[in-house]
C-alpha positions, 0 to 999 in steps of 0.5 A, a space after each residue: 510465478 511459483 509453482 508453474 501456473 498455479 492460482 495466484 495467493 498474492 497480487 503484488 502492485 507497484 506503482 512506478 515513476 521513471 524506476 528505470 534503475 531499481 524496477 530489475 532489482 525490486 523483482 529479483 527481490 521479491 522473486 526471492 522472498 515471495 513464498 506463494 504464487 503470485 502476480 505482479 502488476 506494475 503500474 505506470 502513468 505515461 508511456 514515457 516512462 523510463 521504467 518500461 525501457 526493462 519490459 523486454 527483459 522483464 517479460 521473458 524473465 518473469 511471464 506473471 508480471 504484467 506492465 498496466 497503464 494508470 486508468 483512474 487518476 494520475 499519480 501513486 493513488 490512481 496507479 495503486 487503484 488500478 492495480 487492485 482493480 486487476 487483482 485475482 489473489 485473495 491477498 494484495 501487496 503494495 511495494 515499492 519499486 524504490 527498493 526501501 522496505 525489507 521484502 524479507 518481511 513477506 512470509 511474515 505478513 502472509 503469516 499474519 493474515 489469516 488475522 486480520 485485513 490489513 497487515 502493516 509495517 510500521 517505522 514506528 511503532 517499537 521495533 521500528 526504524 527509518 534510516 532518514 531524518 527531517 521533517 519526512 520522519 516527524 510529520 508522519 511519526 506525529 500524524 500516526 501518533 496523534 491518531 493512535 492518541 485519538 482514534 485507537 487505530 491498530 498501527 502507528 505508521 498508517 502512511 506507509 504504503 508496503 502493506 498487505 490487504 484483503 482483496 474482500 476489504 479492497 472490493 467491499 470499501 468505496 475508494 476516492 483518493 487520486 492524489 498522492 498516497 493518500 489512498 494508503 491513509 484511505 483504506 486505513 481510516 475507513 477499515 478502522 472506522 468499519 470495525 475491520 482487524 489491522 495487524 501491525 510489526 515493526 519494520 525497518 526503512 531504508 534510503 533510496 539509493 538509485 534514481 529520485 523520488 517524486 514524493 511531496 511532502 506538503 502536498 501529501 499532508 494536505 489531502 491526507 487531511 480529509 481520511 485523518 477526519 474520517 478515522 475520527 469518526 470512530 475515535 475514543 471520545 466519539 463514534 458515529 454507529 456502525 450502520 452509518 458509517 457503512 452507509 457512508 464508506 462501504 460499496 453497495 451493489 449499485 455503487 
């Protein structure tokens, strides 16, 4: 952690699945780009995960990095929710261990954080790019465009996992997702209908060089649909009253 033992200004949550080839390089890239005191949580599902093979080396080099076993539901949504529960900083960054995201943007994301509760790097807004083709690009791009058109949500890329969140937001909304990366869209959809501020910046997403992705497009599209529907509750043509939305999606003391 930068600045010795200072309290973290940023919590970084990294869900992993057999990222032995990438995890050290990912942490090195984060250490080179994160400008504030921070803590890092690497969330894994199984004791057999190959990422754990690097644990001893990582503990020696980066004592502020912790490996935590997913305690919510197996998969990235459960891993992210596990990481959110451990976060101590006022801001939480979700980062992937595949080196596809542009970590050099992290200082910019933190600068925007004062004016928004979610900062969304976007592959599909003007200036954004994605080094990939085919359905894995056009399906989320089309979904993001439709959601933007129908609801006015403040990002073209609501399903991108690389995002910065206010911890207050994460603590105030009720999260349910357990499958694939659907929690990413769930958070953005609920933040939109509840009136939180969302900022968007263009980003470039690169193709992974090492390891194998476990992302299942069709399965993800199915589990994204309920949160697409939630976002429509505050659409251009139909809006539920804010108190009703709050009772549906915000946490209460007895939750």
